[in-house]
Biotite code that builds the C-alpha atoms (Angstrom):
import biotite.structure as struc

atoms = struc.array([
    struc.Atom([196.242, 153.007, -124.805], chain_id="A", res_id=1, res_name="MET", atom_name="CA", element="C"),
    struc.Atom([194.539, 151.789, -128.401], chain_id="A", res_id=2, res_name="GLU", atom_name="CA", element="C"),
    struc.Atom([190.828, 151.441, -128.727], chain_id="A", res_id=3, res_name="PHE", atom_name="CA", element="C"),
    struc.Atom([189.825, 148.334, -129.725], chain_id="A", res_id=4, res_name="LYS", atom_name="CA", element="C"),
    struc.Atom([185.924, 148.261, -128.987], chain_id="A", res_id=5, res_name="GLY", atom_name="CA", element="C"),
    struc.Atom([183.580, 147.647, -126.269], chain_id="A", res_id=6, res_name="PHE", atom_name="CA", element="C"),
    struc.Atom([182.630, 144.063, -125.424], chain_id="A", res_id=7, res_name="SER", atom_name="CA", element="C"),
    struc.Atom([180.387, 141.633, -126.824], chain_id="A", res_id=8, res_name="LYS", atom_name="CA", element="C"),
    struc.Atom([178.857, 141.758, -123.922], chain_id="A", res_id=9, res_name="LYS", atom_name="CA", element="C"),
    struc.Atom([177.883, 145.880, -123.717], chain_id="A", res_id=10, res_name="THR", atom_name="CA", element="C"),
    struc.Atom([174.575, 145.625, -125.313], chain_id="A", res_id=11, res_name="LEU", atom_name="CA", element="C"),
    struc.Atom([173.986, 142.873, -123.284], chain_id="A", res_id=12, res_name="ALA", atom_name="CA", element="C"),
    struc.Atom([174.903, 144.504, -120.547], chain_id="A", res_id=13, res_name="PHE", atom_name="CA", element="C"),
    struc.Atom([172.842, 147.797, -120.931], chain_id="A", res_id=14, res_name="LEU", atom_name="CA", element="C"),
    struc.Atom([169.633, 145.603, -121.638], chain_id="A", res_id=15, res_name="ASN", atom_name="CA", element="C"),
    struc.Atom([170.316, 144.270, -118.590], chain_id="A", res_id=16, res_name="SER", atom_name="CA", element="C"),
    struc.Atom([170.311, 147.430, -117.095], chain_id="A", res_id=17, res_name="ILE", atom_name="CA", element="C"),
    struc.Atom([166.693, 148.276, -118.489], chain_id="A", res_id=18, res_name="LYS", atom_name="CA", element="C"),
    struc.Atom([165.160, 145.024, -116.545], chain_id="A", res_id=19, res_name="LYS", atom_name="CA", element="C"),
    struc.Atom([166.904, 145.724, -113.666], chain_id="A", res_id=20, res_name="ASN", atom_name="CA", element="C"),
    struc.Atom([166.671, 149.591, -113.522], chain_id="A", res_id=21, res_name="ASN", atom_name="CA", element="C"),
    struc.Atom([167.590, 150.462, -109.607], chain_id="A", res_id=22, res_name="ASN", atom_name="CA", element="C"),
    struc.Atom([170.329, 151.323, -107.788], chain_id="A", res_id=23, res_name="LYS", atom_name="CA", element="C"),
    struc.Atom([170.681, 148.106, -105.945], chain_id="A", res_id=24, res_name="GLU", atom_name="CA", element="C"),
    struc.Atom([170.748, 146.203, -108.445], chain_id="A", res_id=25, res_name="TRP", atom_name="CA", element="C"),
    struc.Atom([173.635, 147.979, -110.355], chain_id="A", res_id=26, res_name="PHE", atom_name="CA", element="C"),
    struc.Atom([175.900, 149.051, -107.426], chain_id="A", res_id=27, res_name="GLU", atom_name="CA", element="C"),
    struc.Atom([175.976, 145.189, -107.329], chain_id="A", res_id=28, res_name="ALA", atom_name="CA", element="C"),
    struc.Atom([176.758, 144.854, -111.069], chain_id="A", res_id=29, res_name="HIS", atom_name="CA", element="C"),
    struc.Atom([179.071, 148.206, -111.041], chain_id="A", res_id=30, res_name="ARG", atom_name="CA", element="C"),
    struc.Atom([182.248, 146.169, -111.610], chain_id="A", res_id=31, res_name="ASN", atom_name="CA", element="C"),
    struc.Atom([180.635, 145.001, -115.335], chain_id="A", res_id=32, res_name="GLU", atom_name="CA", element="C"),
    struc.Atom([179.501, 148.310, -115.590], chain_id="A", res_id=33, res_name="TYR", atom_name="CA", element="C"),
    struc.Atom([183.528, 149.676, -114.900], chain_id="A", res_id=34, res_name="GLU", atom_name="CA", element="C"),
    struc.Atom([184.994, 147.292, -117.422], chain_id="A", res_id=35, res_name="SER", atom_name="CA", element="C"),
    struc.Atom([182.425, 147.014, -120.120], chain_id="A", res_id=36, res_name="LEU", atom_name="CA", element="C"),
    struc.Atom([181.440, 151.018, -119.915], chain_id="A", res_id=37, res_name="ILE", atom_name="CA", element="C"),
    struc.Atom([183.626, 153.292, -118.332], chain_id="A", res_id=38, res_name="LEU", atom_name="CA", element="C"),
    struc.Atom([186.722, 152.319, -119.178], chain_id="A", res_id=39, res_name="HIS", atom_name="CA", element="C"),
    struc.Atom([186.804, 151.543, -122.639], chain_id="A", res_id=40, res_name="PRO", atom_name="CA", element="C"),
    struc.Atom([184.569, 154.830, -122.926], chain_id="A", res_id=41, res_name="SER", atom_name="CA", element="C"),
    struc.Atom([187.521, 156.486, -121.478], chain_id="A", res_id=42, res_name="ARG", atom_name="CA", element="C"),
    struc.Atom([190.043, 154.872, -123.817], chain_id="A", res_id=43, res_name="THR", atom_name="CA", element="C"),
    struc.Atom([187.158, 155.604, -126.683], chain_id="A", res_id=44, res_name="PHE", atom_name="CA", element="C"),
    struc.Atom([187.199, 159.454, -126.125], chain_id="A", res_id=45, res_name="VAL", atom_name="CA", element="C"),
    struc.Atom([190.977, 159.783, -125.780], chain_id="A", res_id=46, res_name="VAL", atom_name="CA", element="C"),
    struc.Atom([191.405, 158.357, -129.328], chain_id="A", res_id=47, res_name="GLU", atom_name="CA", element="C"),
    struc.Atom([187.941, 159.778, -131.021], chain_id="A", res_id=48, res_name="MET", atom_name="CA", element="C"),
    struc.Atom([189.021, 163.285, -129.949], chain_id="A", res_id=49, res_name="GLY", atom_name="CA", element="C"),
    struc.Atom([192.979, 163.222, -131.603], chain_id="A", res_id=50, res_name="GLU", atom_name="CA", element="C"),
    struc.Atom([191.198, 161.671, -134.424], chain_id="A", res_id=51, res_name="HIS", atom_name="CA", element="C"),
    struc.Atom([188.557, 164.912, -134.198], chain_id="A", res_id=52, res_name="LEU", atom_name="CA", element="C"),
    struc.Atom([191.081, 167.457, -133.232], chain_id="A", res_id=53, res_name="GLN", atom_name="CA", element="C"),
    struc.Atom([192.272, 167.080, -137.006], chain_id="A", res_id=54, res_name="ALA", atom_name="CA", element="C"),
    struc.Atom([189.252, 168.651, -138.384], chain_id="A", res_id=55, res_name="LEU", atom_name="CA", element="C"),
    struc.Atom([188.853, 171.015, -135.366], chain_id="A", res_id=56, res_name="GLU", atom_name="CA", element="C"),
    struc.Atom([191.765, 172.163, -133.321], chain_id="A", res_id=57, res_name="PRO", atom_name="CA", element="C"),
    struc.Atom([189.491, 173.143, -130.441], chain_id="A", res_id=58, res_name="THR", atom_name="CA", element="C"),
    struc.Atom([187.536, 170.763, -130.190], chain_id="A", res_id=59, res_name="ILE", atom_name="CA", element="C"),
    struc.Atom([187.214, 169.670, -125.897], chain_id="A", res_id=60, res_name="ASN", atom_name="CA", element="C"),
    struc.Atom([187.592, 165.988, -125.592], chain_id="A", res_id=61, res_name="ALA", atom_name="CA", element="C"),
    struc.Atom([188.144, 165.275, -122.144], chain_id="A", res_id=62, res_name="GLU", atom_name="CA", element="C"),
    struc.Atom([187.707, 161.712, -121.149], chain_id="A", res_id=63, res_name="PRO", atom_name="CA", element="C"),
    struc.Atom([186.146, 163.053, -118.036], chain_id="A", res_id=64, res_name="LYS", atom_name="CA", element="C"),
    struc.Atom([181.914, 162.317, -116.058], chain_id="A", res_id=65, res_name="ILE", atom_name="CA", element="C"),
    struc.Atom([180.430, 165.655, -116.882], chain_id="A", res_id=66, res_name="ASN", atom_name="CA", element="C"),
    struc.Atom([182.754, 166.642, -119.420], chain_id="A", res_id=67, res_name="LYS", atom_name="CA", element="C"),
    struc.Atom([183.077, 164.320, -122.519], chain_id="A", res_id=68, res_name="SER", atom_name="CA", element="C"),
    struc.Atom([181.455, 161.609, -120.921], chain_id="A", res_id=69, res_name="LEU", atom_name="CA", element="C"),
    struc.Atom([177.982, 161.399, -119.018], chain_id="A", res_id=70, res_name="TYR", atom_name="CA", element="C"),
    struc.Atom([176.683, 160.627, -115.912], chain_id="A", res_id=71, res_name="LYS", atom_name="CA", element="C"),
    struc.Atom([175.037, 157.176, -115.753], chain_id="A", res_id=72, res_name="ILE", atom_name="CA", element="C"),
    struc.Atom([172.813, 158.418, -112.925], chain_id="A", res_id=73, res_name="TYR", atom_name="CA", element="C"),
    struc.Atom([169.918, 160.219, -114.174], chain_id="A", res_id=74, res_name="ARG", atom_name="CA", element="C"),
    struc.Atom([168.389, 163.301, -113.124], chain_id="A", res_id=75, res_name="ASP", atom_name="CA", element="C"),
    struc.Atom([165.072, 162.344, -111.723], chain_id="A", res_id=76, res_name="THR", atom_name="CA", element="C"),
    struc.Atom([164.178, 165.099, -110.144], chain_id="A", res_id=77, res_name="ARG", atom_name="CA", element="C"),
    struc.Atom([163.215, 167.421, -113.346], chain_id="A", res_id=78, res_name="ARG", atom_name="CA", element="C"),
    struc.Atom([159.695, 167.678, -114.156], chain_id="A", res_id=79, res_name="MET", atom_name="CA", element="C"),
    struc.Atom([158.969, 165.573, -117.364], chain_id="A", res_id=80, res_name="GLY", atom_name="CA", element="C"),
    struc.Atom([162.312, 163.497, -116.457], chain_id="A", res_id=81, res_name="ALA", atom_name="CA", element="C"),
    struc.Atom([162.618, 160.052, -117.350], chain_id="A", res_id=82, res_name="ASN", atom_name="CA", element="C"),
    struc.Atom([161.808, 158.353, -113.923], chain_id="A", res_id=83, res_name="LYS", atom_name="CA", element="C"),
    struc.Atom([164.682, 155.110, -114.546], chain_id="A", res_id=84, res_name="ALA", atom_name="CA", element="C"),
    struc.Atom([167.571, 155.991, -111.978], chain_id="A", res_id=85, res_name="PRO", atom_name="CA", element="C"),
    struc.Atom([169.614, 154.390, -114.473], chain_id="A", res_id=86, res_name="ILE", atom_name="CA", element="C"),
    struc.Atom([170.614, 155.033, -118.122], chain_id="A", res_id=87, res_name="LYS", atom_name="CA", element="C"),
    struc.Atom([170.961, 152.323, -120.878], chain_id="A", res_id=88, res_name="HIS", atom_name="CA", element="C"),
    struc.Atom([172.614, 154.956, -123.174], chain_id="A", res_id=89, res_name="ARG", atom_name="CA", element="C"),
    struc.Atom([175.496, 156.098, -123.075], chain_id="A", res_id=90, res_name="ILE", atom_name="CA", element="C"),
    struc.Atom([176.632, 159.450, -124.476], chain_id="A", res_id=91, res_name="GLY", atom_name="CA", element="C"),
    struc.Atom([179.916, 160.826, -125.467], chain_id="A", res_id=92, res_name="PHE", atom_name="CA", element="C"),
    struc.Atom([180.130, 164.790, -126.988], chain_id="A", res_id=93, res_name="ILE", atom_name="CA", element="C"),
    struc.Atom([183.412, 166.575, -128.127], chain_id="A", res_id=94, res_name="PHE", atom_name="CA", element="C"),
    struc.Atom([182.250, 170.166, -128.434], chain_id="A", res_id=95, res_name="TRP", atom_name="CA", element="C"),
    struc.Atom([183.855, 173.278, -129.615], chain_id="A", res_id=96, res_name="GLN", atom_name="CA", element="C"),
    struc.Atom([184.411, 176.142, -127.428], chain_id="A", res_id=97, res_name="GLY", atom_name="CA", element="C"),
    struc.Atom([184.974, 178.035, -124.421], chain_id="A", res_id=98, res_name="SER", atom_name="CA", element="C"),
    struc.Atom([180.849, 177.431, -123.596], chain_id="A", res_id=99, res_name="GLY", atom_name="CA", element="C"),
    struc.Atom([178.468, 175.142, -121.799], chain_id="A", res_id=100, res_name="LYS", atom_name="CA", element="C"),
    struc.Atom([178.582, 171.607, -123.589], chain_id="A", res_id=101, res_name="ARG", atom_name="CA", element="C"),
    struc.Atom([175.265, 170.826, -124.915], chain_id="A", res_id=102, res_name="MET", atom_name="CA", element="C"),
    struc.Atom([175.513, 174.461, -125.501], chain_id="A", res_id=103, res_name="GLN", atom_name="CA", element="C"),
    struc.Atom([178.191, 174.512, -127.690], chain_id="A", res_id=104, res_name="SER", atom_name="CA", element="C"),
    struc.Atom([178.020, 173.045, -131.263], chain_id="A", res_id=105, res_name="SER", atom_name="CA", element="C"),
    struc.Atom([179.186, 170.284, -130.655], chain_id="A", res_id=106, res_name="ALA", atom_name="CA", element="C"),
    struc.Atom([180.361, 166.041, -132.533], chain_id="A", res_id=107, res_name="PHE", atom_name="CA", element="C"),
    struc.Atom([178.069, 163.939, -130.542], chain_id="A", res_id=108, res_name="TYR", atom_name="CA", element="C"),
    struc.Atom([177.019, 159.810, -130.316], chain_id="A", res_id=109, res_name="MET", atom_name="CA", element="C"),
    struc.Atom([175.256, 157.603, -127.914], chain_id="A", res_id=110, res_name="HIS", atom_name="CA", element="C"),
    struc.Atom([174.655, 153.716, -128.481], chain_id="A", res_id=111, res_name="PHE", atom_name="CA", element="C"),
    struc.Atom([171.476, 151.768, -126.704], chain_id="A", res_id=112, res_name="SER", atom_name="CA", element="C"),
    struc.Atom([170.628, 148.035, -127.728], chain_id="A", res_id=113, res_name="PRO", atom_name="CA", element="C"),
    struc.Atom([168.472, 149.909, -130.406], chain_id="A", res_id=114, res_name="GLU", atom_name="CA", element="C"),
    struc.Atom([170.891, 152.134, -131.508], chain_id="A", res_id=115, res_name="GLU", atom_name="CA", element="C"),
    struc.Atom([173.897, 153.547, -132.676], chain_id="A", res_id=116, res_name="LEU", atom_name="CA", element="C"),
    struc.Atom([172.751, 157.853, -132.822], chain_id="A", res_id=117, res_name="TYR", atom_name="CA", element="C"),
    struc.Atom([175.755, 159.762, -134.491], chain_id="A", res_id=118, res_name="VAL", atom_name="CA", element="C"),
    struc.Atom([175.309, 163.795, -134.389], chain_id="A", res_id=119, res_name="ALA", atom_name="CA", element="C"),
    struc.Atom([176.454, 167.021, -135.347], chain_id="A", res_id=120, res_name="VAL", atom_name="CA", element="C"),
    struc.Atom([175.658, 170.415, -133.607], chain_id="A", res_id=121, res_name="GLY", atom_name="CA", element="C"),
    struc.Atom([173.161, 171.565, -130.509], chain_id="A", res_id=122, res_name="VAL", atom_name="CA", element="C"),
    struc.Atom([170.697, 168.842, -130.115], chain_id="A", res_id=123, res_name="ARG", atom_name="CA", element="C"),
    struc.Atom([168.447, 171.556, -128.304], chain_id="A", res_id=124, res_name="TRP", atom_name="CA", element="C"),
    struc.Atom([168.909, 175.059, -127.733], chain_id="A", res_id=125, res_name="PHE", atom_name="CA", element="C"),
    struc.Atom([168.596, 177.209, -124.353], chain_id="A", res_id=126, res_name="GLU", atom_name="CA", element="C"),
    struc.Atom([167.416, 180.694, -124.810], chain_id="A", res_id=127, res_name="LYS", atom_name="CA", element="C"),
    struc.Atom([171.251, 182.720, -125.047], chain_id="A", res_id=128, res_name="PRO", atom_name="CA", element="C"),
    struc.Atom([172.172, 179.842, -127.915], chain_id="A", res_id=129, res_name="MET", atom_name="CA", element="C"),
    struc.Atom([168.421, 179.904, -129.659], chain_id="A", res_id=130, res_name="LEU", atom_name="CA", element="C"),
    struc.Atom([168.392, 184.123, -129.492], chain_id="A", res_id=131, res_name="ASP", atom_name="CA", element="C"),
    struc.Atom([171.851, 183.936, -131.140], chain_id="A", res_id=132, res_name="ALA", atom_name="CA", element="C"),
    struc.Atom([170.993, 181.544, -133.886], chain_id="A", res_id=133, res_name="PHE", atom_name="CA", element="C"),
    struc.Atom([168.090, 183.592, -134.584], chain_id="A", res_id=134, res_name="ARG", atom_name="CA", element="C"),
    struc.Atom([169.900, 186.687, -134.610], chain_id="A", res_id=135, res_name="GLU", atom_name="CA", element="C"),
    struc.Atom([172.655, 185.035, -136.796], chain_id="A", res_id=136, res_name="THR", atom_name="CA", element="C"),
    struc.Atom([169.823, 183.645, -139.712], chain_id="A", res_id=137, res_name="ILE", atom_name="CA", element="C"),
    struc.Atom([167.998, 186.736, -139.739], chain_id="A", res_id=138, res_name="LYS", atom_name="CA", element="C"),
    struc.Atom([170.554, 187.758, -142.469], chain_id="A", res_id=139, res_name="ASN", atom_name="CA", element="C"),
    struc.Atom([169.180, 186.524, -145.584], chain_id="A", res_id=140, res_name="ASP", atom_name="CA", element="C"),
    struc.Atom([172.540, 185.575, -146.603], chain_id="A", res_id=141, res_name="ALA", atom_name="CA", element="C"),
    struc.Atom([173.120, 182.932, -143.412], chain_id="A", res_id=142, res_name="LYS", atom_name="CA", element="C"),
    struc.Atom([169.894, 181.767, -143.984], chain_id="A", res_id=143, res_name="ARG", atom_name="CA", element="C"),
    struc.Atom([170.819, 180.366, -147.229], chain_id="A", res_id=144, res_name="GLN", atom_name="CA", element="C"),
    struc.Atom([174.220, 179.375, -145.831], chain_id="A", res_id=145, res_name="GLU", atom_name="CA", element="C"),
    struc.Atom([172.335, 177.101, -143.574], chain_id="A", res_id=146, res_name="LEU", atom_name="CA", element="C"),
    struc.Atom([170.202, 175.940, -145.686], chain_id="A", res_id=147, res_name="GLN", atom_name="CA", element="C"),
    struc.Atom([172.659, 175.053, -148.568], chain_id="A", res_id=148, res_name="ASN", atom_name="CA", element="C"),
    struc.Atom([174.441, 173.548, -145.817], chain_id="A", res_id=149, res_name="ILE", atom_name="CA", element="C"),
    struc.Atom([171.869, 171.132, -144.982], chain_id="A", res_id=150, res_name="LEU", atom_name="CA", element="C"),
    struc.Atom([170.998, 170.204, -148.059], chain_id="A", res_id=151, res_name="THR", atom_name="CA", element="C"),
    struc.Atom([174.700, 169.143, -149.511], chain_id="A", res_id=152, res_name="GLN", atom_name="CA", element="C"),
    struc.Atom([174.330, 166.949, -146.425], chain_id="A", res_id=153, res_name="ILE", atom_name="CA", element="C"),
    struc.Atom([171.839, 164.981, -146.973], chain_id="A", res_id=154, res_name="LYS", atom_name="CA", element="C"),
    struc.Atom([172.785, 164.501, -150.813], chain_id="A", res_id=155, res_name="ALA", atom_name="CA", element="C"),
    struc.Atom([175.658, 162.599, -150.061], chain_id="A", res_id=156, res_name="LYS", atom_name="CA", element="C"),
    struc.Atom([173.141, 160.179, -149.900], chain_id="A", res_id=157, res_name="ASN", atom_name="CA", element="C"),
    struc.Atom([174.202, 158.099, -146.908], chain_id="A", res_id=158, res_name="LYS", atom_name="CA", element="C"),
    struc.Atom([170.884, 158.221, -144.858], chain_id="A", res_id=159, res_name="GLY", atom_name="CA", element="C"),
    struc.Atom([171.979, 162.174, -142.816], chain_id="A", res_id=160, res_name="TYR", atom_name="CA", element="C"),
    struc.Atom([168.902, 163.892, -141.901], chain_id="A", res_id=161, res_name="THR", atom_name="CA", element="C"),
    struc.Atom([168.648, 166.911, -139.721], chain_id="A", res_id=162, res_name="HIS", atom_name="CA", element="C"),
    struc.Atom([166.081, 167.807, -136.513], chain_id="A", res_id=163, res_name="LEU", atom_name="CA", element="C"),
    struc.Atom([162.582, 168.148, -137.485], chain_id="A", res_id=164, res_name="GLU", atom_name="CA", element="C"),
    struc.Atom([160.991, 171.804, -136.891], chain_id="A", res_id=165, res_name="LYS", atom_name="CA", element="C"),
    struc.Atom([160.020, 172.171, -133.026], chain_id="A", res_id=166, res_name="GLY", atom_name="CA", element="C"),
    struc.Atom([157.905, 175.629, -133.249], chain_id="A", res_id=167, res_name="TYR", atom_name="CA", element="C"),
    struc.Atom([154.887, 176.461, -135.295], chain_id="A", res_id=168, res_name="LYS", atom_name="CA", element="C"),
    struc.Atom([154.396, 180.097, -135.163], chain_id="A", res_id=169, res_name="ARG", atom_name="CA", element="C"),
    struc.Atom([157.424, 182.174, -136.455], chain_id="A", res_id=170, res_name="TYR", atom_name="CA", element="C"),
    struc.Atom([159.358, 184.129, -133.995], chain_id="A", res_id=171, res_name="PRO", atom_name="CA", element="C"),
    struc.Atom([159.371, 187.535, -134.098], chain_id="A", res_id=172, res_name="LYS", atom_name="CA", element="C"),
    struc.Atom([161.930, 189.224, -136.928], chain_id="A", res_id=173, res_name="GLY", atom_name="CA", element="C"),
    struc.Atom([160.850, 186.064, -139.260], chain_id="A", res_id=174, res_name="PHE", atom_name="CA", element="C"),
    struc.Atom([158.097, 185.685, -141.151], chain_id="A", res_id=175, res_name="ASN", atom_name="CA", element="C"),
    struc.Atom([156.282, 183.240, -144.147], chain_id="A", res_id=176, res_name="GLN", atom_name="CA", element="C"),
    struc.Atom([157.639, 185.742, -146.834], chain_id="A", res_id=177, res_name="THR", atom_name="CA", element="C"),
    struc.Atom([161.298, 185.080, -146.415], chain_id="A", res_id=178, res_name="MET", atom_name="CA", element="C"),
    struc.Atom([163.509, 182.435, -147.836], chain_id="A", res_id=179, res_name="GLN", atom_name="CA", element="C"),
    struc.Atom([163.705, 179.269, -145.742], chain_id="A", res_id=180, res_name="ASN", atom_name="CA", element="C"),
    struc.Atom([161.855, 181.483, -142.862], chain_id="A", res_id=181, res_name="ALA", atom_name="CA", element="C"),
    struc.Atom([161.358, 177.936, -141.799], chain_id="A", res_id=182, res_name="ASP", atom_name="CA", element="C"),
    struc.Atom([164.613, 177.482, -140.484], chain_id="A", res_id=183, res_name="LEU", atom_name="CA", element="C"),
    struc.Atom([163.548, 179.716, -137.524], chain_id="A", res_id=184, res_name="SER", atom_name="CA", element="C"),
    struc.Atom([161.459, 177.109, -136.170], chain_id="A", res_id=185, res_name="LEU", atom_name="CA", element="C"),
    struc.Atom([164.142, 174.901, -135.024], chain_id="A", res_id=186, res_name="TYR", atom_name="CA", element="C"),
    struc.Atom([164.480, 173.940, -131.193], chain_id="A", res_id=187, res_name="LYS", atom_name="CA", element="C"),
    struc.Atom([167.772, 172.630, -132.153], chain_id="A", res_id=188, res_name="GLY", atom_name="CA", element="C"),
    struc.Atom([170.020, 172.600, -135.069], chain_id="A", res_id=189, res_name="MET", atom_name="CA", element="C"),
    struc.Atom([171.935, 168.802, -135.649], chain_id="A", res_id=190, res_name="ALA", atom_name="CA", element="C"),
    struc.Atom([172.308, 166.668, -138.500], chain_id="A", res_id=191, res_name="THR", atom_name="CA", element="C"),
    struc.Atom([172.654, 162.791, -137.810], chain_id="A", res_id=192, res_name="PHE", atom_name="CA", element="C"),
    struc.Atom([172.623, 159.002, -138.737], chain_id="A", res_id=193, res_name="LYS", atom_name="CA", element="C"),
    struc.Atom([171.580, 155.787, -137.087], chain_id="A", res_id=194, res_name="LEU", atom_name="CA", element="C"),
    struc.Atom([173.467, 152.849, -136.865], chain_id="A", res_id=195, res_name="LEU", atom_name="CA", element="C"),
    struc.Atom([174.286, 149.166, -135.693], chain_id="A", res_id=196, res_name="ASP", atom_name="CA", element="C"),
    struc.Atom([174.509, 149.264, -132.247], chain_id="A", res_id=197, res_name="PRO", atom_name="CA", element="C"),
    struc.Atom([176.887, 146.285, -133.095], chain_id="A", res_id=198, res_name="HIS", atom_name="CA", element="C"),
    struc.Atom([179.169, 148.625, -134.616], chain_id="A", res_id=199, res_name="LEU", atom_name="CA", element="C"),
    struc.Atom([181.043, 149.575, -130.957], chain_id="A", res_id=200, res_name="ILE", atom_name="CA", element="C"),
    struc.Atom([182.024, 146.138, -130.575], chain_id="A", res_id=201, res_name="GLU", atom_name="CA", element="C"),
    struc.Atom([185.013, 146.896, -133.258], chain_id="A", res_id=202, res_name="ASP", atom_name="CA", element="C"),
    struc.Atom([187.493, 149.651, -132.367], chain_id="A", res_id=203, res_name="GLY", atom_name="CA", element="C"),
    struc.Atom([189.354, 150.875, -135.514], chain_id="A", res_id=204, res_name="GLU", atom_name="CA", element="C"),
    struc.Atom([185.791, 150.547, -137.760], chain_id="A", res_id=205, res_name="LYS", atom_name="CA", element="C"),
    struc.Atom([183.941, 152.476, -135.697], chain_id="A", res_id=206, res_name="LEU", atom_name="CA", element="C"),
    struc.Atom([186.420, 155.029, -135.676], chain_id="A", res_id=207, res_name="ILE", atom_name="CA", element="C"),
    struc.Atom([186.450, 155.566, -139.039], chain_id="A", res_id=208, res_name="ALA", atom_name="CA", element="C"),
    struc.Atom([183.137, 155.096, -139.601], chain_id="A", res_id=209, res_name="THR", atom_name="CA", element="C"),
    struc.Atom([182.516, 158.214, -137.089], chain_id="A", res_id=210, res_name="LEU", atom_name="CA", element="C"),
    struc.Atom([185.533, 160.286, -138.503], chain_id="A", res_id=211, res_name="TYR", atom_name="CA", element="C"),
    struc.Atom([183.966, 160.204, -141.712], chain_id="A", res_id=212, res_name="GLU", atom_name="CA", element="C"),
    struc.Atom([180.474, 161.349, -141.046], chain_id="A", res_id=213, res_name="ILE", atom_name="CA", element="C"),
    struc.Atom([182.168, 163.982, -138.646], chain_id="A", res_id=214, res_name="TYR", atom_name="CA", element="C"),
    struc.Atom([184.291, 164.837, -141.228], chain_id="A", res_id=215, res_name="GLU", atom_name="CA", element="C"),
    struc.Atom([180.811, 165.232, -143.980], chain_id="A", res_id=216, res_name="ASP", atom_name="CA", element="C"),
    struc.Atom([178.934, 166.876, -140.972], chain_id="A", res_id=217, res_name="MET", atom_name="CA", element="C"),
    struc.Atom([182.063, 169.016, -140.303], chain_id="A", res_id=218, res_name="HIS", atom_name="CA", element="C"),
    struc.Atom([180.353, 172.157, -142.358], chain_id="A", res_id=219, res_name="PRO", atom_name="CA", element="C"),
    struc.Atom([177.350, 172.181, -140.076], chain_id="A", res_id=220, res_name="LEU", atom_name="CA", element="C"),
    struc.Atom([180.121, 172.561, -136.990], chain_id="A", res_id=221, res_name="GLN", atom_name="CA", element="C"),
    struc.Atom([181.543, 174.922, -138.152], chain_id="A", res_id=222, res_name="GLN", atom_name="CA", element="C"),
    struc.Atom([178.312, 177.242, -138.582], chain_id="A", res_id=223, res_name="PHE", atom_name="CA", element="C"),
    struc.Atom([177.041, 176.675, -135.195], chain_id="A", res_id=224, res_name="MET", atom_name="CA", element="C"),
    struc.Atom([180.517, 177.054, -133.660], chain_id="A", res_id=225, res_name="TYR", atom_name="CA", element="C"),
    struc.Atom([179.958, 180.869, -135.409], chain_id="A", res_id=226, res_name="GLU", atom_name="CA", element="C"),
    struc.Atom([176.558, 181.302, -133.792], chain_id="A", res_id=227, res_name="VAL", atom_name="CA", element="C"),
    struc.Atom([177.717, 179.792, -130.432], chain_id="A", res_id=228, res_name="SER", atom_name="CA", element="C"),
    struc.Atom([180.101, 182.982, -130.389], chain_id="A", res_id=229, res_name="LEU", atom_name="CA", element="C"),
    struc.Atom([177.882, 185.487, -130.246], chain_id="A", res_id=230, res_name="LYS", atom_name="CA", element="C"),
    struc.Atom([176.669, 184.212, -126.711], chain_id="A", res_id=231, res_name="ILE", atom_name="CA", element="C"),
    struc.Atom([177.145, 187.253, -124.768], chain_id="A", res_id=232, res_name="PRO", atom_name="CA", element="C"),
    struc.Atom([179.796, 186.869, -122.036], chain_id="A", res_id=233, res_name="LYS", atom_name="CA", element="C"),
    struc.Atom([178.026, 186.242, -118.424], chain_id="A", res_id=234, res_name="SER", atom_name="CA", element="C"),
])
């Protein structure tokens, strides 16, 4: 089935979740969730995945919850987690490789009533990925390669940017005299762009826009995938 876009009612429904964020309200409106979000999300993953496989044949595009789709219920048990039980932001991930989807280089997107967020890379590092990233960029040439990728993506002048640094102190093996040493201060490595969320309502335009962004950011995807291959197999 061809992806036609999300309904013009979708963002309004997400606003309703924000105003009525409890399980009782949501279960009473589950049919709307399934028709406005879940079903078109599955169709979107299939079609976007087919496009992305032209860039990366081994990309994972699986239209299932806990695969390319996320659960609508939030895990509120974690320390510091948002305690609102229902998410009003709908996310998608197309990851590469056989590792954990959130710790593999990926093409990512989420939309909410406030924004459409499009990103490539790894948005935050757990320790195995952090160690692999730092080990990779200890090499002078790899640090320069990464810096060149980030510079070239930003130089396209399309509103692309990348995550801010997360650490203040250089980790072991890095110091301020090393060229591009500040790359070791990141808690994640991803480039992203913000768009008007109403773009989700035009399926053809959404797919084309995302593909252009993902293609522009593809060099970072490749770099971070190579980093992920350094993670020891458990």
